[in-house]
N, CA and C of each residue as an Amber inpcrd file, in Angstrom:
protein
   279
   0.8450000  -1.1730000   0.0000000   0.0000000   0.0000000   0.0000000
   0.8930000   1.2390000   0.0000000   0.5740000   2.1900000  -0.8390000
   1.3500000   3.4250000  -0.9430000   1.0890000   4.3180000   0.2620000
   2.1430000   4.9580000   0.6940000   2.0050000   5.8990000   1.8070000
   1.4260000   7.2060000   1.2970000   0.5920000   7.7980000   2.1060000
  -0.0020000   9.0930000   1.7770000   0.7370000  10.1580000   2.5730000
   1.2100000  11.1780000   1.8680000   1.8690000  12.2970000   2.5510000
   0.8470000  13.3930000   2.8020000   0.7830000  13.8090000   4.0260000
  -0.1140000  14.8980000   4.4070000   0.7090000  16.0720000   4.8750000
   0.1880000  17.2440000   4.6880000   0.8480000  18.4160000   5.2380000
  -0.1830000  19.2860000   5.9320000   0.2980000  20.0580000   6.8610000
  -0.5780000  20.9220000   7.6430000  -1.2260000  21.9680000   6.7380000
  -2.5120000  22.1700000   6.9200000  -3.2580000  23.1710000   6.1400000
  -2.7720000  24.5620000   6.4980000  -2.5330000  25.3660000   5.4990000
  -2.1180000  26.7540000   5.7120000  -3.0130000  27.6520000   4.8680000
  -3.9110000  28.3430000   5.5220000  -4.8590000  29.2180000   4.8180000
  -4.1510000  30.2390000   3.9440000  -3.0090000  30.7370000   4.3980000
  -2.2920000  31.7800000   3.6660000  -1.9070000  31.3300000   2.2530000
  -1.6630000  30.0340000   2.0720000  -1.2850000  29.5170000   0.7590000
  -2.4280000  29.6150000  -0.2550000  -3.6370000  29.7770000   0.2190000
  -4.8060000  29.7680000  -0.6580000  -5.4200000  31.1540000  -0.8340000
  -4.8100000  32.1470000  -0.2500000  -5.3030000  33.5300000  -0.3700000
  -4.4720000  34.2280000  -1.4450000  -4.9310000  34.1500000  -2.6610000
  -4.1570000  34.6470000  -3.8030000  -4.5060000  36.0770000  -4.2120000
  -5.7680000  36.4470000  -4.0700000  -6.2100000  37.7620000  -4.5320000
  -6.7730000  38.5680000  -3.3680000  -6.9000000  39.8660000  -3.5820000
  -7.5240000  40.7060000  -2.5600000  -8.9510000  40.2460000  -2.2770000
  -9.6520000  39.8100000  -3.3110000 -11.0220000  39.3240000  -3.1280000
 -11.0310000  38.0730000  -2.2420000 -10.0700000  37.1670000  -2.4620000
  -9.9490000  35.9820000  -1.6010000  -9.7810000  36.4090000  -0.1440000
  -8.9250000  37.3950000   0.0720000  -8.6030000  37.8400000   1.4250000
  -9.7950000  38.4920000   2.1060000 -10.5360000  39.2840000   1.3570000
 -11.7260000  39.9370000   1.9050000 -12.7760000  38.8930000   2.2760000
 -13.0140000  37.9470000   1.3920000 -14.0090000  36.9090000   1.6700000
 -13.5730000  36.0460000   2.8580000 -12.2910000  35.7540000   2.9450000
 -11.7690000  34.9740000   4.0730000 -11.9840000  35.7330000   5.3780000
 -11.6380000  37.0190000   5.3900000 -11.8020000  37.8110000   6.6030000
 -13.2730000  37.9150000   6.9940000 -14.1500000  38.1310000   6.0240000
 -15.5830000  38.1950000   6.3220000 -16.0740000  36.8850000   6.9360000
 -15.6410000  35.7520000   6.3820000 -16.0430000  34.4510000   6.9240000
 -15.5050000  34.2670000   8.3410000 -14.2690000  34.6900000   8.5630000
 -13.6800000  34.5580000   9.9040000 -14.3820000  35.4520000  10.9130000
 -14.7360000  36.6680000  10.5070000 -15.4580000  37.5650000  11.4130000
 -16.8070000  36.9720000  11.7960000 -17.4710000  36.3570000  10.8300000
 -18.7640000  35.7340000  11.0950000 -18.6020000  34.5360000  12.0310000
 -17.5770000  33.7560000  11.8220000 -17.3450000  32.5460000  12.6060000
 -16.8360000  32.8380000  14.0160000 -16.0520000  33.9040000  14.1630000
 -15.3190000  34.1630000  15.4080000 -16.1950000  34.5370000  16.5870000
 -17.2980000  35.1780000  16.3440000 -18.0790000  35.6870000  17.4690000
 -17.2490000  36.7070000  18.2280000 -17.0100000  36.4590000  19.5110000
 -16.2190000  37.4130000  20.2990000 -14.8000000  36.8940000  20.5680000
 -14.3250000  35.9630000  19.7520000 -12.9950000  35.3690000  19.9160000
 -11.9380000  36.2370000  19.2170000 -11.3190000  37.1250000  19.9730000
 -10.3290000  38.0450000  19.4150000  -9.1090000  37.3100000  18.8650000
  -8.7280000  36.2060000  19.4810000  -7.5690000  35.4350000  19.0090000
  -7.8370000  34.8540000  17.6240000  -9.0720000  34.4620000  17.3770000
  -9.4520000  33.9290000  16.0650000  -9.2660000  34.9960000  14.9940000
  -9.7000000  36.2170000  15.2930000  -9.5560000  37.3350000  14.3520000
  -8.0830000  37.6810000  14.1490000  -7.3150000  37.7030000  15.2210000
  -5.8810000  37.9970000  15.1120000  -5.2040000  36.9580000  14.2190000
  -5.5560000  35.6980000  14.3960000  -4.9810000  34.6240000  13.5760000
  -5.3780000  34.7950000  12.1160000  -6.6300000  35.1550000  11.8580000
  -7.0860000  35.3820000  10.4830000  -6.3030000  36.5340000   9.8460000
  -6.1200000  37.6150000  10.5930000  -5.3280000  38.7380000  10.0740000
  -3.8810000  38.3090000   9.8330000  -3.3720000  37.4390000  10.6920000
  -2.0240000  36.9140000  10.5030000  -1.9080000  36.0860000   9.2340000
  -2.9180000  35.2820000   8.9530000  -2.9180000  34.4980000   7.7120000
  -2.9320000  35.4060000   6.4900000  -3.7310000  36.4440000   6.5470000
  -3.7840000  37.4030000   5.4410000  -2.4510000  38.1240000   5.3090000
  -1.8750000  38.5100000   6.4340000  -0.5780000  39.2050000   6.4110000
   0.4960000  38.3190000   5.7910000   0.5140000  37.0370000   6.1460000
   1.5030000  36.1270000   5.5710000   1.2710000  35.9480000   4.0800000
   0.0080000  35.9230000   3.6590000  -0.2990000  35.7810000   2.2330000
   0.1820000  36.9920000   1.4410000   0.0560000  38.1670000   2.0220000
   0.4930000  39.3970000   1.3570000   2.0010000  39.5750000   1.4220000
   2.5870000  39.0970000   2.5060000   4.0220000  39.2550000   2.7190000
   4.2730000  40.0330000   3.9980000   4.8050000  39.3580000   4.9880000
   4.9930000  39.9730000   6.3040000   6.0110000  41.1050000   6.2640000
   7.0480000  40.9790000   5.4430000   8.0520000  42.0470000   5.3480000
   7.4270000  43.3190000   4.7980000   6.6380000  43.1750000   3.7570000
   5.9580000  44.3340000   3.1710000   5.0340000  44.9750000   4.1910000
   4.2930000  44.1630000   4.9030000   3.3700000  44.6780000   5.9150000
   4.1320000  45.3850000   7.0290000   5.2480000  44.8250000   7.4400000
   6.0660000  45.4570000   8.4800000   6.5330000  46.8340000   8.0150000
   6.9700000  46.9340000   6.7760000   7.4060000  48.2290000   6.2340000
   6.2630000  49.2310000   6.1840000   5.0870000  48.7740000   5.7800000
   3.9390000  49.6670000   5.6340000   3.3760000  50.1220000   6.9740000
   3.4840000  49.2920000   7.9930000   2.9200000  49.6430000   9.2950000
   3.9270000  50.2930000  10.2350000   5.2200000  50.1180000   9.9280000
   6.2520000  50.6190000  10.8260000   6.4610000  49.7200000  12.0380000
   5.8970000  48.5250000  11.9980000   6.0530000  47.5650000  13.0790000
   7.0750000  46.5140000  12.6700000   7.7270000  45.9010000  13.6240000
   8.7090000  44.8710000  13.3260000   8.0480000  43.5830000  12.8690000
   8.7210000  42.8720000  11.9740000   8.1890000  41.6030000  11.4820000
   7.9340000  40.6190000  12.6160000   8.9120000  40.5120000  13.5130000
   8.7710000  39.5750000  14.6190000   7.5740000  39.9400000  15.4940000
   7.3960000  41.2370000  15.7080000   6.2500000  41.7010000  16.5030000
   4.9350000  41.3560000  15.8190000   4.9070000  41.5160000  14.5020000
   3.6940000  41.1830000  13.7630000   3.4040000  39.6900000  13.8210000
   4.4310000  38.8710000  13.6060000   4.2280000  37.4230000  13.6840000
   3.6420000  37.0380000  15.0370000   4.2070000  37.5880000  16.1020000
   3.7460000  37.2470000  17.4470000   2.3220000  37.7650000  17.6880000
   2.0820000  39.0250000  17.3480000   0.7750000  39.6310000  17.6090000
  -0.3400000  38.9540000  16.8210000  -0.0250000  38.4980000  15.6030000
  -1.0550000  37.9500000  14.7270000  -1.0360000  36.4320000  14.6660000
  -0.4370000  35.8060000  15.6590000  -0.3420000  34.3490000  15.6770000
  -1.6160000  33.6820000  16.1840000  -2.4610000  34.4220000  16.8490000
  -3.6240000  33.8330000  17.4930000  -3.3200000  33.4930000  18.9400000
  -2.0330000  33.4650000  19.2680000  -1.6110000  33.2010000  20.6410000
  -1.0570000  34.4590000  21.2940000  -0.7680000  35.4640000  20.4740000
  -0.2750000  36.7350000  20.9970000  -1.4250000  37.5650000  21.5140000
  -1.1060000  38.7280000  22.0060000  -2.1230000  39.6340000  22.5130000
  -1.8290000  41.0170000  21.9380000  -2.2280000  41.2380000  20.6830000
  -1.8770000  42.5160000  20.0550000  -2.6020000  43.6830000  20.7180000
  -1.9250000  44.8190000  20.7680000  -2.6220000  46.0090000  21.2340000
  -3.6320000  46.3850000  20.1600000  -4.6620000  47.0710000  20.5580000
  -5.6680000  47.4330000  19.5660000  -5.0730000  48.3290000  18.4900000
  -4.0770000  49.1230000  18.8250000  -3.4390000  50.0110000  17.8510000
  -2.8120000  49.2270000  16.7010000  -2.4030000  48.0000000  16.9650000
  -1.7970000  47.1730000  15.9190000  -2.8240000  46.7760000  14.8630000
  -4.0290000  46.4710000  15.2890000  -5.0510000  45.9510000  14.3800000
  -5.4080000  46.9430000  13.2690000  -5.7350000  48.2050000  13.5770000
  -6.0360000  49.1290000  12.4720000  -4.8440000  49.3460000  11.5350000
  -3.6350000  49.3510000  12.0780000  -2.4470000  49.4990000  11.2220000
  -2.3620000  48.3540000  10.2250000  -2.5950000  47.1430000  10.6970000
  -2.5330000  45.9710000   9.8230000  -3.6450000  46.0230000   8.7880000
  -4.8470000  46.3590000   9.2150000  -5.9750000  46.4080000   8.2830000
  -5.7610000  47.4950000   7.2340000  -5.3300000  48.6680000   7.6570000
  -5.1260000  49.7630000   6.7170000  -4.0220000  49.4430000   5.7100000
  -2.9210000  48.8840000   6.1870000  -1.8200000  48.5380000   5.2940000
  -2.1750000  47.3350000   4.4140000  -2.8260000  46.3560000   5.0200000
  -3.1550000  45.1270000   4.3070000  -4.1300000  45.3470000   3.1750000
  -5.0110000  46.2940000   3.3360000  -6.0110000  46.5420000   2.3090000
  -5.7880000  47.8540000   1.5830000  -4.6690000  48.4900000   1.8600000
  -4.2850000  49.7390000   1.2030000  -5.4340000  50.7440000   1.1560000
  -6.0250000  50.9670000   2.3270000  -7.0780000  51.9620000   2.4440000
  -6.5640000  53.1020000   3.2990000  -7.1130000  54.2700000   3.0830000
  -6.7120000  55.4220000   3.8680000  -7.3910000  55.3490000   5.2330000
  -6.6100000  55.4410000   6.2770000  -7.1670000  55.3660000   7.6270000
  -6.8180000  56.6100000   8.4040000
């Protein structure tokens, strides 16, 4: 019998377009309820899909800080969230 290779699912690998990212975030917001860590993780997946280095440059935050804050296990300050959203979606904030 042939062995089956499995790999861990990574949402960021499947977020190719801005439309994909918006729909993903909308679905996560609907699913999360009041789970802030779930939202932080979703934003982290979007950030990784876009490129964490680019996001760090656009927000003025360190890459390592962004990885930690948006891991779902970190505790980002609220000030971090609008910076990520504004940079990630290139909207004027």
